[in-house]
Backbone bond lengths (Angstrom), bond angles and torsions (degrees), N, CA, C in turn:
res aa  C-N    CA-C-N  psi(-1)  N-CA   C-N-CA  omega(-1)  CA-C   N-CA-C  phi
1 M - - - 1.464 - - 1.519 109.58 -
2 S 1.333 118.09 128.00 1.459 121.60 -179.04 1.519 110.59 -70.13
3 A 1.322 115.62 145.53 1.464 121.31 -177.73 1.519 110.49 -72.59
4 M 1.331 115.23 140.85 1.467 120.79 176.23 1.519 109.31 -138.37
5 L 1.327 115.24 133.47 1.454 122.57 177.30 1.521 110.00 -119.70
6 E 1.325 115.09 149.50 1.455 121.15 167.39 1.523 107.50 -99.92
7 C 1.323 116.47 139.88 1.463 121.89 175.96 1.524 107.62 -128.80
8 I 1.342 116.85 134.56 1.458 121.60 -177.18 1.535 109.32 -126.52
9 P 1.324 118.25 70.41 1.464 119.53 179.44 1.528 111.70 -71.44
10 N 1.322 115.86 139.15 1.466 123.16 175.24 1.523 107.76 -112.64
11 F 1.343 117.57 123.83 1.465 117.99 176.27 1.523 110.69 -118.77
12 S 1.315 115.15 154.18 1.459 122.68 -167.78 1.528 112.73 -88.67
13 E 1.330 114.74 62.45 1.464 121.43 173.07 1.521 108.20 -156.29
14 G 1.328 116.83 122.12 1.453 120.55 178.17 1.505 112.83 -133.39
15 R 1.352 116.97 10.56 1.465 120.62 -174.40 1.528 112.95 -122.20
16 N 1.299 117.67 -40.14 1.464 122.03 -177.16 1.527 109.25 -85.89
17 Q 1.338 115.74 103.16 1.460 120.06 -173.90 1.524 112.28 -65.42
18 E 1.308 117.09 -33.85 1.467 120.15 179.15 1.525 110.76 -62.18
19 T 1.323 116.11 -43.71 1.463 120.50 178.49 1.524 111.14 -65.62
20 I 1.318 116.36 -44.44 1.470 121.16 179.84 1.524 110.55 -58.09
21 E 1.342 116.53 -48.16 1.463 120.37 -177.30 1.529 111.78 -66.60
22 A 1.325 116.88 -37.52 1.465 120.24 179.86 1.524 111.21 -63.77
23 I 1.329 116.85 -39.93 1.470 120.15 178.78 1.526 110.23 -68.98
24 L 1.334 116.32 -42.88 1.473 120.11 -179.82 1.524 112.08 -65.40
25 D 1.326 116.98 -31.58 1.472 120.48 -179.43 1.522 112.51 -61.54
26 T 1.322 116.91 -22.11 1.469 119.38 -179.79 1.526 112.00 -71.64
27 V 1.335 117.14 -15.80 1.473 119.74 -179.10 1.532 112.57 -122.65
28 R 1.332 117.07 6.38 1.466 120.55 178.27 1.529 110.69 -84.87
29 G 1.332 115.83 136.56 1.461 120.63 172.18 1.505 115.05 63.22
30 K 1.328 117.52 29.22 1.463 121.33 -179.22 1.526 110.31 -97.26
31 E 1.322 116.65 138.86 1.455 121.19 -179.38 1.522 110.82 -63.04
32 G 1.322 115.95 132.11 1.452 121.51 179.28 1.507 114.29 81.50
33 L 1.352 116.34 6.69 1.462 121.22 -175.17 1.527 109.02 -139.86
34 K 1.329 117.19 139.61 1.456 121.12 179.38 1.520 110.41 -132.40
35 L 1.339 116.29 123.52 1.460 121.78 172.78 1.529 107.57 -81.90
36 L 1.323 116.16 106.54 1.462 120.47 -175.76 1.520 112.76 -84.66
37 D 1.332 116.72 -35.97 1.462 118.91 -171.47 1.526 109.67 -166.61
38 Y 1.334 114.79 152.93 1.465 119.37 167.18 1.517 108.60 -151.69
39 S 1.317 115.56 150.92 1.462 121.30 -177.30 1.517 108.59 -142.19
40 S 1.340 116.11 123.95 1.470 121.58 179.20 1.515 109.84 -109.91
41 D 1.315 116.42 140.15 1.462 122.06 -179.45 1.525 109.42 -128.17
42 K 1.330 116.53 122.88 1.469 120.67 -176.73 1.519 112.09 -70.74
43 D 1.343 117.69 -37.20 1.464 119.61 179.44 1.526 110.75 -68.14
44 H 1.325 116.40 -45.09 1.470 120.25 177.12 1.532 110.40 -71.34
45 N 1.331 117.17 -25.35 1.470 124.13 -173.08 1.526 109.41 53.33
46 R 1.328 113.68 59.42 1.455 120.99 -170.56 1.518 109.01 -157.24
47 T 1.330 116.65 147.40 1.460 122.12 175.54 1.525 108.99 -125.25
48 V 1.329 114.62 131.49 1.463 121.98 178.86 1.529 107.83 -108.46
49 V 1.322 116.71 126.04 1.461 123.40 -174.24 1.529 109.03 -116.86
50 T 1.323 116.76 142.14 1.458 121.11 174.25 1.518 109.85 -122.03
51 L 1.330 115.83 121.67 1.454 123.61 179.53 1.515 109.52 -124.17
52 V 1.328 116.62 150.71 1.463 120.79 166.91 1.518 107.78 -131.51
53 G 1.325 115.77 148.12 1.454 118.06 179.57 1.512 111.78 177.67
54 S 1.306 114.33 177.56 1.458 120.12 175.60 1.524 109.26 -73.32
55 P 1.329 118.34 152.90 1.472 119.93 176.94 1.527 112.39 -54.09
56 Q 1.321 117.57 -40.55 1.462 121.16 -178.18 1.529 111.07 -63.66
57 A 1.345 117.23 -45.85 1.463 120.62 -179.23 1.522 111.23 -66.59
58 L 1.316 116.46 -40.60 1.458 119.75 178.69 1.525 110.77 -62.04
59 K 1.318 116.39 -46.32 1.464 119.79 -179.02 1.526 110.66 -61.11
60 E 1.313 116.48 -40.63 1.469 120.33 -178.09 1.521 112.26 -65.84
61 H 1.316 117.91 -46.27 1.463 120.76 -170.19 1.528 113.85 -92.19
62 L 1.314 118.03 -22.13 1.457 119.06 179.04 1.521 112.14 -71.14
63 V 1.302 117.54 -24.72 1.465 119.78 173.72 1.530 109.40 -61.97
64 N 1.337 116.94 -43.57 1.472 120.65 177.96 1.522 111.28 -67.78
65 F 1.324 116.95 -36.52 1.463 122.86 177.97 1.532 110.29 -58.48
66 V 1.324 115.93 -50.26 1.468 120.66 -179.12 1.525 110.76 -69.11
67 A 1.330 117.18 -37.22 1.469 120.60 179.17 1.525 111.10 -61.97
68 E 1.337 116.77 -40.84 1.464 120.53 179.51 1.530 111.09 -66.90
69 A 1.313 116.57 -39.98 1.463 120.35 176.50 1.524 111.08 -64.14
70 K 1.321 116.07 -40.79 1.466 120.22 178.46 1.525 110.93 -61.06
71 K 1.330 115.86 -38.99 1.462 121.01 -178.36 1.527 111.89 -69.51
72 R 1.322 117.41 -33.95 1.461 121.30 -168.60 1.531 115.66 -104.67
73 I 1.331 118.22 -20.97 1.467 120.20 -174.63 1.522 110.31 -111.94
74 D 1.324 115.00 125.18 1.464 122.05 177.27 1.526 107.80 -116.67
75 L 1.313 117.03 107.98 1.465 119.96 -175.93 1.524 112.71 -68.42
76 R 1.309 118.12 -13.71 1.462 119.93 174.76 1.519 111.06 -67.45
77 Q 1.343 116.62 -19.70 1.465 122.21 179.65 1.529 111.80 -109.66
78 H 1.305 117.83 10.05 1.475 121.92 -170.66 1.530 112.05 -99.04
79 E 1.343 114.85 135.55 1.458 121.24 173.25 1.520 108.78 -136.37
80 G 1.325 116.80 142.14 1.457 120.88 178.47 1.514 110.35 -176.46
81 Q 1.346 115.88 165.26 1.456 120.78 -176.73 1.523 112.64 -75.66
82 H 1.330 117.13 -24.43 1.456 119.45 -174.62 1.526 110.97 -87.58
83 P 1.326 118.79 134.71 1.465 120.38 175.53 1.524 110.76 -57.66
84 R 1.332 116.65 143.92 1.464 120.81 179.26 1.515 110.12 -154.90
85 M 1.330 115.63 150.44 1.457 120.59 175.98 1.521 111.73 -130.74
86 G 1.361 116.46 -8.44 1.455 119.49 -178.89 1.509 112.62 -143.08
87 A 1.344 116.23 156.22 1.466 120.85 175.48 1.525 109.07 -59.40
88 V 1.334 117.01 -50.63 1.465 120.79 159.02 1.521 103.37 -96.27
89 D 1.322 115.77 111.19 1.460 119.83 -168.03 1.518 112.00 -80.34
90 V 1.321 115.49 -42.46 1.461 119.88 -175.88 1.520 108.93 -150.19
91 M 1.345 116.27 144.79 1.456 121.47 -179.74 1.532 108.63 -139.12
92 P 1.335 116.81 88.84 1.460 120.18 178.98 1.527 112.26 -90.53
93 F 1.330 115.25 152.94 1.463 122.21 177.01 1.530 108.91 -123.85
94 V 1.332 115.22 137.54 1.462 122.38 -179.35 1.525 108.48 -124.28
95 P 1.343 118.56 124.67 1.469 119.59 178.13 1.531 110.52 -69.15
96 I 1.349 116.16 131.04 1.467 121.32 -179.22 1.520 110.83 -105.74
97 R 1.337 117.34 -52.01 1.461 120.18 179.56 1.525 109.16 -157.39
98 G 1.320 115.47 150.92 1.462 121.12 173.97 1.512 114.87 65.39
99 I 1.343 117.61 17.37 1.460 120.85 179.84 1.521 108.16 -154.21
100 T 1.321 117.05 135.11 1.461 121.84 -178.20 1.530 110.58 -85.77
101 M 1.334 115.20 167.61 1.460 119.44 175.13 1.529 110.11 -62.55
102 E 1.329 117.14 -39.17 1.470 120.40 179.86 1.531 110.92 -62.46
103 E 1.325 116.56 -41.19 1.462 120.25 177.63 1.520 111.17 -68.63
104 T 1.327 116.57 -33.50 1.466 120.68 177.33 1.525 110.80 -66.81
105 V 1.319 115.95 -38.10 1.473 120.56 175.34 1.527 110.21 -59.82
106 E 1.328 117.08 -46.99 1.462 120.46 179.84 1.528 111.04 -62.65
107 F 1.325 116.00 -40.75 1.464 120.02 177.76 1.530 110.66 -60.69
108 S 1.320 117.12 -44.53 1.469 120.31 -178.36 1.522 111.38 -62.52
109 K 1.316 116.29 -37.19 1.464 120.01 179.07 1.528 111.07 -69.05
110 E 1.324 116.46 -40.48 1.470 120.01 178.38 1.524 110.70 -63.44
111 L 1.336 116.78 -43.25 1.458 120.12 179.96 1.525 111.03 -66.47
112 A 1.329 116.92 -42.39 1.465 120.29 179.02 1.527 110.73 -58.56
113 K 1.329 116.09 -43.33 1.464 120.58 178.85 1.527 110.65 -62.37
114 E 1.337 117.05 -41.93 1.458 121.02 -179.56 1.530 111.36 -67.44
115 L 1.331 117.40 -41.17 1.468 120.86 178.00 1.522 110.75 -61.67
116 H 1.311 116.18 -41.75 1.466 119.60 179.07 1.528 111.51 -65.03
117 E 1.318 116.05 -45.39 1.466 119.38 -176.69 1.521 112.52 -68.64
118 K 1.334 117.66 -37.98 1.466 120.49 -176.38 1.525 113.05 -83.80
119 L 1.340 117.14 -33.07 1.469 120.14 -172.43 1.523 113.44 -113.40
120 E 1.327 116.66 -6.00 1.467 122.07 177.64 1.522 111.45 57.53
121 I 1.329 115.56 45.83 1.459 121.04 175.18 1.527 108.81 -115.89
122 P 1.333 117.72 145.20 1.465 120.76 178.55 1.527 110.83 -80.84
123 I 1.328 116.23 151.24 1.468 120.74 -175.27 1.530 110.70 -141.79
124 F 1.344 114.56 134.87 1.453 122.29 166.92 1.529 108.33 -94.01
125 L 1.328 117.22 141.82 1.452 122.08 166.02 1.525 107.58 -94.30
126 Y 1.346 117.21 137.51 1.466 119.15 -176.32 1.526 110.76 -139.76
127 E 1.341 115.22 179.68 1.467 123.31 -176.27 1.536 110.55 50.73
128 E 1.328 119.21 -131.10 1.461 121.17 -174.80 1.528 112.23 -66.03
129 S 1.320 117.54 -18.59 1.467 122.24 -178.52 1.522 112.89 -90.72
130 A 1.326 117.70 -3.64 1.465 121.56 -173.23 1.526 112.10 -60.71
131 S 1.320 115.10 143.17 1.467 121.07 -179.87 1.524 112.07 -77.82
132 E 1.334 117.12 -21.58 1.463 122.69 177.06 1.535 107.96 -140.33
133 T 1.318 116.42 151.42 1.467 120.20 -177.94 1.516 111.92 -58.65
134 Y 1.334 118.12 -41.07 1.459 120.73 -176.98 1.531 112.27 -69.98
135 R 1.345 117.48 -9.28 1.462 120.81 178.91 1.535 112.54 -99.86
136 K 1.333 117.95 6.23 1.464 121.05 -178.42 1.524 111.70 -69.72
137 N 1.331 116.86 -39.91 1.458 121.99 -172.64 1.529 111.01 -77.41
138 L 1.321 116.48 121.84 1.463 120.86 -179.17 1.521 111.64 -59.39
139 A 1.326 117.00 -39.26 1.465 120.42 -178.55 1.526 111.15 -61.28
140 T 1.327 117.09 -35.53 1.467 120.89 178.02 1.525 110.50 -66.06
141 L 1.319 116.73 -44.51 1.463 120.61 179.63 1.524 111.19 -66.38
142 R 1.327 117.12 -38.74 1.470 121.03 -172.46 1.527 113.15 -85.95
143 K 1.321 117.83 -9.45 1.460 120.79 -179.12 1.527 110.65 -57.06
144 G 1.299 116.69 130.02 1.464 122.35 -174.20 1.507 112.22 101.82
145 Q 1.342 115.45 -21.26 1.454 123.81 177.58 1.544 112.51 55.40
146 F 1.309 116.06 -170.40 1.460 121.62 -175.99 1.526 111.41 -56.04
147 E 1.339 115.40 -43.01 1.469 119.75 -174.04 1.532 112.42 -64.91
148 G 1.327 117.58 -30.51 1.457 119.98 -177.94 1.518 114.50 -102.99
149 M 1.337 116.25 2.48 1.463 119.69 -171.11 1.526 113.30 -73.80
150 K 1.319 117.49 -32.20 1.472 119.69 -178.18 1.527 110.54 -61.56
151 E 1.312 116.02 -40.68 1.465 119.64 177.17 1.523 110.49 -72.83
152 K 1.330 117.47 -38.40 1.460 121.31 -175.90 1.527 112.12 -61.28
153 V 1.328 117.76 -41.80 1.468 119.91 -175.17 1.524 112.66 -72.80
154 Q 1.323 117.10 -6.72 1.461 119.52 173.76 1.525 111.16 -74.74
155 D 1.339 115.95 -20.96 1.463 121.50 175.17 1.530 107.50 -73.63
156 P 1.334 119.19 123.74 1.471 120.92 -178.09 1.523 113.66 -55.01
157 R 1.330 117.82 -26.62 1.465 120.51 -179.99 1.526 111.89 -68.92
158 F 1.338 115.79 -22.49 1.465 119.88 -176.86 1.531 112.27 -121.93
159 K 1.324 115.02 28.66 1.456 119.05 172.12 1.534 107.96 -66.79
160 P 1.330 118.60 135.19 1.469 119.57 178.61 1.525 111.46 -57.05
161 D 1.317 116.18 148.78 1.464 120.14 175.86 1.523 110.66 -69.25
162 F 1.321 116.50 -29.58 1.463 122.53 174.45 1.524 107.14 -131.31
163 G 1.329 116.26 120.59 1.455 120.78 -177.77 1.511 111.65 101.08
164 D 1.326 115.71 170.39 1.460 121.60 -177.11 1.526 113.86 -121.06
165 D 1.322 116.91 -24.84 1.460 120.33 -173.34 1.524 109.09 -136.95
166 V 1.313 116.96 174.69 1.461 123.30 179.10 1.525 109.32 -89.47
167 H 1.319 117.45 133.54 1.460 120.95 176.64 1.523 108.53 -66.92
168 E 1.327 117.69 135.69 1.464 121.45 -169.74 1.525 114.44 -61.70
169 S 1.318 118.55 -32.14 1.467 120.51 179.71 1.522 113.00 -112.41
170 F 1.322 118.13 -33.76 1.468 122.35 -178.19 1.517 111.77 -79.64
171 G 1.330 117.47 -36.51 1.455 121.43 -174.30 1.506 111.29 87.87
172 I 1.323 117.19 -130.89 1.460 123.19 -178.55 1.524 107.86 -145.51
173 M 1.319 117.51 146.02 1.461 120.03 -178.79 1.522 110.61 -120.08
174 A 1.341 115.68 160.91 1.456 122.67 176.87 1.520 108.94 -112.54
175 V 1.328 116.21 133.99 1.467 122.91 179.11 1.528 107.49 -128.71
176 G 1.333 116.52 137.21 1.461 117.88 178.77 1.511 113.38 -175.33
177 A 1.307 115.08 173.15 1.465 122.81 176.68 1.525 108.39 -104.82
178 R 1.322 116.41 142.76 1.465 120.64 179.49 1.528 110.44 -155.80
179 P 1.344 116.99 166.02 1.467 120.15 172.67 1.530 109.81 -73.22
180 F 1.344 115.67 178.48 1.462 120.80 175.72 1.521 110.69 -57.03
181 L 1.317 115.69 142.86 1.460 123.05 177.46 1.523 107.72 -132.29
182 V 1.331 116.57 139.70 1.460 121.20 176.25 1.525 108.64 -107.65
183 A 1.329 116.86 118.94 1.465 121.94 174.95 1.521 107.53 -87.20
184 Y 1.317 116.33 112.93 1.464 121.72 -169.59 1.523 109.83 -134.11
185 N 1.335 116.33 128.81 1.458 122.15 -178.48 1.527 110.45 -123.52
186 V 1.334 116.48 142.76 1.462 122.09 177.91 1.526 108.64 -122.01
187 N 1.337 116.81 126.78 1.460 122.88 -176.26 1.527 111.30 -98.45
188 L 1.328 116.43 141.67 1.460 123.56 -176.10 1.530 111.06 -118.63
189 D 1.343 117.12 150.90 1.467 120.65 -178.20 1.524 112.13 -88.85
190 T 1.322 114.92 54.55 1.455 121.88 174.76 1.523 108.47 -148.68
191 D 1.329 116.19 156.65 1.465 119.58 176.19 1.526 111.47 -105.34
192 K 1.321 117.09 11.49 1.464 121.47 -178.06 1.539 109.72 -87.47
193 L 1.321 115.66 104.21 1.454 121.00 -176.67 1.520 111.79 -62.95
194 E 1.335 116.57 -30.70 1.462 118.68 -178.49 1.536 111.81 -63.57
195 I 1.330 117.21 -27.93 1.467 120.03 177.35 1.533 109.93 -69.86
196 A 1.328 116.74 -46.12 1.470 120.27 177.62 1.522 110.70 -62.36
197 D 1.325 117.01 -39.64 1.466 120.56 178.50 1.527 111.23 -61.89
198 T 1.338 115.71 -43.60 1.467 120.10 -179.72 1.519 111.38 -65.20
199 I 1.330 117.06 -43.76 1.464 120.64 179.01 1.530 110.38 -63.50
200 A 1.323 116.87 -44.07 1.466 120.60 178.37 1.526 110.64 -59.35
201 R 1.319 115.70 -41.46 1.470 120.02 179.85 1.537 110.83 -63.39
202 N 1.342 116.78 -37.21 1.458 120.71 -178.53 1.524 112.87 -76.83
203 V 1.332 116.57 -22.53 1.468 121.06 -176.59 1.525 112.34 -92.26
204 R 1.331 117.58 -34.33 1.469 119.61 -172.54 1.525 111.95 -77.54
205 H 1.306 115.05 152.37 1.454 121.80 -174.02 1.519 112.84 -64.59
206 I 1.314 117.72 -41.95 1.461 121.19 -173.57 1.524 112.31 -61.79
207 S 1.348 116.01 -22.43 1.468 120.58 179.81 1.526 112.29 -103.49
208 G 1.329 117.40 9.33 1.458 120.66 178.30 1.515 114.52 103.21
209 G 1.333 117.87 11.28 1.456 121.66 -178.73 1.514 112.81 -91.84
210 L 1.314 115.89 -143.12 1.462 121.83 -176.01 1.527 111.47 -71.71
211 R 1.319 116.54 141.77 1.464 122.36 -167.11 1.521 113.95 -57.30
212 F 1.315 118.38 -43.89 1.465 119.24 -172.03 1.529 112.08 -111.01
213 V 1.331 115.49 41.75 1.467 121.17 -180.00 1.522 110.08 -123.85
214 K 1.332 114.91 130.91 1.458 122.45 167.69 1.528 106.42 -114.91
215 G 1.324 118.67 138.35 1.457 118.07 -175.64 1.510 113.80 -157.72
216 M 1.343 114.54 161.40 1.459 121.61 176.97 1.529 108.14 -156.82
217 G 1.327 116.36 160.23 1.450 121.64 174.88 1.518 110.36 -87.28
218 V 1.342 116.02 141.79 1.462 122.18 -179.51 1.528 108.51 -135.06
219 A 1.330 116.97 137.68 1.466 121.91 176.00 1.523 109.73 -89.30
220 L 1.333 117.04 124.78 1.465 122.67 174.56 1.522 107.18 -98.18
221 E 1.316 115.94 85.55 1.456 121.07 -169.39 1.527 112.48 -64.26
222 D 1.322 117.86 -36.31 1.465 120.45 179.82 1.521 111.96 -64.54
223 R 1.311 117.23 -28.56 1.469 121.85 -178.27 1.517 113.34 -96.69
224 G 1.330 117.33 -14.54 1.451 120.19 -173.62 1.519 111.36 68.31
225 Q 1.342 116.92 31.99 1.456 122.76 -179.42 1.524 109.68 -130.50
226 V 1.324 114.58 172.17 1.467 120.10 171.90 1.513 108.47 -122.39
227 Q 1.321 114.71 167.13 1.456 121.35 -172.24 1.523 109.14 -140.76
228 V 1.327 115.23 143.12 1.456 120.70 166.67 1.523 106.01 -96.31
229 S 1.329 116.17 108.41 1.460 122.69 -175.40 1.525 108.83 -99.29
230 M 1.339 115.89 127.16 1.463 119.19 -170.43 1.526 113.45 -137.09
231 N 1.316 114.95 157.39 1.451 124.31 164.25 1.523 107.60 -117.83
232 L 1.330 116.24 125.22 1.458 121.84 176.67 1.527 106.68 -100.78
233 T 1.313 116.60 108.33 1.461 120.67 -168.64 1.532 113.31 -86.94
234 N 1.334 117.93 -9.69 1.462 121.35 172.48 1.527 107.21 -151.10
235 F 1.326 116.57 92.93 1.465 120.52 -174.36 1.522 112.46 -71.36
236 E 1.341 117.96 -16.55 1.460 120.37 177.80 1.528 111.19 -75.72
237 K 1.323 116.58 -37.80 1.461 120.55 -178.13 1.524 112.38 -91.15
238 T 1.328 117.32 -28.93 1.462 121.29 172.29 1.526 107.00 -127.28
239 P 1.328 117.77 89.14 1.460 121.25 -174.06 1.522 113.12 -72.81
240 I 1.318 115.12 159.96 1.461 122.03 -176.53 1.522 111.33 -56.80
241 H 1.319 118.16 -45.17 1.464 120.27 -175.15 1.524 112.55 -63.33
242 R 1.333 117.44 -31.97 1.468 120.29 178.96 1.530 110.23 -68.10
243 V 1.325 115.80 -40.50 1.464 120.53 178.12 1.525 110.22 -65.22
244 F 1.330 117.05 -46.05 1.465 122.28 -179.25 1.526 111.33 -59.20
245 E 1.327 117.36 -45.95 1.457 120.96 -177.81 1.529 111.61 -67.26
246 L 1.332 117.35 -37.04 1.461 119.62 178.57 1.527 110.58 -66.42
247 I 1.318 117.60 -39.31 1.467 120.26 178.36 1.530 110.63 -65.41
248 K 1.323 117.80 -41.12 1.468 121.06 175.61 1.527 110.92 -57.73
249 L 1.321 116.10 -44.09 1.457 120.79 -179.85 1.520 111.51 -65.08
250 E 1.329 116.60 -45.18 1.465 120.32 179.41 1.532 111.22 -64.41
251 A 1.334 116.89 -40.38 1.466 120.92 -178.80 1.522 111.66 -64.84
252 S 1.329 116.33 -34.00 1.471 119.93 -177.79 1.522 112.04 -63.41
253 R 1.312 117.36 -24.01 1.473 120.89 177.90 1.514 111.72 -62.38
254 Y 1.334 116.17 -25.81 1.464 121.11 -177.31 1.530 112.01 -107.39
255 G 1.334 116.75 11.90 1.457 120.27 -177.44 1.516 112.76 67.28
256 V 1.333 116.62 28.73 1.463 122.76 -176.38 1.529 109.07 -111.22
257 N 1.324 116.38 143.70 1.461 121.95 179.37 1.523 111.67 -109.33
258 V 1.309 115.63 151.73 1.462 121.58 168.81 1.527 107.73 -81.10
259 V 1.335 116.96 126.83 1.468 120.44 -177.94 1.532 112.44 -109.27
260 G 1.303 117.03 -2.91 1.464 119.66 178.42 1.509 110.53 166.26
261 S 1.319 114.42 169.34 1.460 119.73 174.90 1.515 108.04 -146.89
262 E 1.325 115.97 165.63 1.457 119.88 -177.80 1.514 110.25 -147.85
263 I 1.315 114.22 148.58 1.462 121.50 172.66 1.519 107.35 -108.32
264 I 1.318 116.40 128.60 1.455 122.09 -179.55 1.528 108.55 -96.91
265 G 1.325 115.78 126.99 1.453 119.26 -178.07 1.518 110.90 78.10
266 L 1.322 115.58 -156.74 1.460 121.14 -176.48 1.526 111.20 -95.57
267 V 1.338 114.45 160.32 1.457 120.43 -176.79 1.530 108.22 -138.94
268 P 1.329 118.55 140.88 1.463 119.45 175.99 1.531 111.49 -60.99
269 M 1.324 116.41 142.34 1.461 121.15 179.41 1.528 111.22 -56.36
270 A 1.325 117.11 -38.24 1.459 120.74 -177.25 1.521 112.11 -59.44
271 A 1.320 117.52 -33.76 1.466 120.95 -179.61 1.522 110.85 -65.50
272 M 1.332 117.26 -40.85 1.453 121.08 -179.50 1.527 111.85 -75.74
273 V 1.331 116.68 -37.99 1.467 120.46 177.75 1.524 109.95 -63.23
274 D 1.316 116.56 -41.97 1.464 121.33 179.31 1.524 110.49 -61.42
275 T 1.336 116.85 -42.40 1.460 121.10 -179.99 1.530 111.44 -66.97
276 A 1.338 116.16 -44.93 1.460 119.93 178.45 1.519 111.17 -62.06
277 S 1.313 116.93 -41.40 1.455 121.24 -179.49 1.526 111.00 -63.48
278 W 1.302 116.53 -38.84 1.472 120.49 -179.61 1.518 110.70 -65.07
279 Y 1.341 116.83 -47.28 1.464 119.89 -178.23 1.529 112.33 -70.49
280 L 1.329 117.50 -31.97 1.463 120.91 178.70 1.527 112.29 -83.57
281 R 1.326 116.34 -10.07 1.462 122.57 179.71 1.532 111.93 57.45
282 T 1.330 115.09 39.30 1.463 119.27 177.31 1.522 109.60 -70.85
283 E 1.296 116.17 147.03 1.462 121.77 -176.99 1.530 110.43 -105.44
284 G 1.318 115.21 126.90 1.454 120.56 176.69 1.513 115.08 65.29
285 F 1.336 116.93 24.41 1.466 120.49 -177.82 1.523 109.77 -77.48
286 S 1.337 116.89 144.46 1.463 120.55 179.14 1.522 109.73 -141.45
287 M 1.330 115.46 167.31 1.467 121.24 178.84 1.527 111.54 -61.83
288 D 1.326 117.95 -22.83 1.460 120.92 179.13 1.527 112.51 -63.30
289 Q 1.334 116.71 -17.21 1.454 121.44 -179.73 1.533 112.74 -91.88
290 V 1.325 117.30 -1.90 1.463 121.20 179.84 1.532 108.87 -87.75
291 L 1.310 116.05 121.11 1.473 121.67 -174.59 1.525 111.90 -55.13
292 E 1.341 115.95 -50.48 1.457 119.68 -176.62 1.529 112.16 -62.21
293 A 1.337 116.13 -35.44 1.456 119.84 179.36 1.518 110.78 -65.21
294 K 1.330 117.21 -40.55 1.468 120.27 178.26 1.516 112.35 -67.78
295 I 1.352 115.45 -37.56 1.470 119.54 178.62 1.530 110.24 -63.85
296 M 1.330 116.78 -41.80 1.457 120.90 -177.71 1.523 112.45 -66.29
297 E 1.334 116.64 -23.92 1.466 119.10 176.45 1.530 111.67 -63.34
């Protein structure tokens, strides 16, 4: 069975359509590579891309992807609600078939080294590829964001794995291997960012909330609403419906309602089936009963 990886690069542009399309063109219609999805957000000023392909095709075309972002995005001129430290902020890899997590880790390290050597950009390794346990968490590496990163990398604990300093316009990026992650946001019918911040703090693991949740409050200025923006790092152990219900409960304390939610990028079928089964209260339901899942077998 040929090896296949998923790659979900996030780059720091969600408003300039010309820039977005130019970066995406580097991975469109390439042999051995498929652009499955992309989502741009003007408030976050960020685009999330989902690709699948062979390790060889990914390595070949992602160099051009990052090079185009380096050419077009200057973080000295960048503003947005989402934390960022690089023009291409993060590039995670997820093993899909014919490749182990250990092999995916090695692949991520090889690509990071090649990106640094060819494009002269600094890189952190994170998640399963991290050089130290305390460097696994992306939020820990990105704390301080682009503006504070030049000082941060002077600390030996946060020296880049490749490179010594922060690139003046590109910043620094994180590359690594990880399990599936669900990017999930819940929107509230209030414009008070402090409410979203408080709810995010109560829901995320680092503040004492749910084990596999990372979250923050975001202002959706075009809508006059706020959002609890999250990454669910293990949807099997902390399912989507549990997160949604906890946010509803927390919001009710402030007389605030949930008005919608969204999934950014792609999501495993099992995550949605599990959520539907919970709300429908089906008994003994399993993925074996899903038509598409049986067909794919």
